[in-house]
N, C-alpha and C positions, 0 to 999 in steps of 0.2 A: 385708581386703579386697582383691579384685582387680584389678586396672589398669582392666577395665573395669567395674567397678561406681561405682571413684573418678572415671573416663570420663562413664556417665551423671550423675553428682552433679556434674560440675562442667557439663556440660549444662545442666542444670537452671537454675545461675545465670544460666551465661552467657547462656541465654533471656531469665532477667527483668532483665538488664541490657538487653539489645535492644530488648527490649518497653517497656522506657521512656524510648526514643528513637524507637519508632514504628518498627521494623528488625525483620528476620527476617533468617534465614538457610535453607536449604536442604541444607547443605550440612555437616552435622556429624562426618566423619572425623576419624582420627586425624591426615591431616596441613593442614588447616583450618589458615591463620597465624591469630590470634588481632589481627592487627591492620592494617597496610597490606596489599591483595592477599587477602583473607577476610575476617574475623570485622568487622575497621575496628573495631576496641576506641582509644579515644586517650586520653589520660592520667589523665583522670578516671574514665572505664569501668576502666581498670587498677587503680584507688585504689580504684572501690568493690568489682572484683573482691576486688582483695586484703583486705579485710575479710570480705566475704562469704566465701572459704577460711578465714579464722581460725574466721573462725563454726561453716562445717561443718565442717572440717577439725581444729580445735586448730593452724592454724600456714597458713602460706602462703611460696609462692617468693622474693617481690617482698622480703620484712621482712627474707630470707638472700641479699639480693643477687644472685638466681639470676633470669634475665628466659628464660621457656621464648618460643618464638616459634611454638609449633604446641601444638593442642589434646593431641595424643599425647604432648608434652614436658613438656606443666603434668599431666599423668594421671600421668606415667611420675615426674617427683618427689614427687606427692602420695600416692602408691601408696609409693614406698618410699625417698624423703627425700632422693633423692641429687641431687647436682648434674648441672644439663646438663651436656653437654660442648662 
């Protein structure tokens, strides 16, 4: 799986989370922040994302104690299973 493919799959999940809150984003590049100043995910959204990532990829960074700040960091982690520096 390429990082781009992982990122595309993650964007689908993030859009679902935002749509459930009647929110949207026009920015989906690797540098967009997942939380404040970007997509605006809160702690409940992050918990939901963790569950969705586990279902989609069979793992998630949050359970491993890794907290990516951007879409690119999350995509890289999911692609390579490596911790965020």
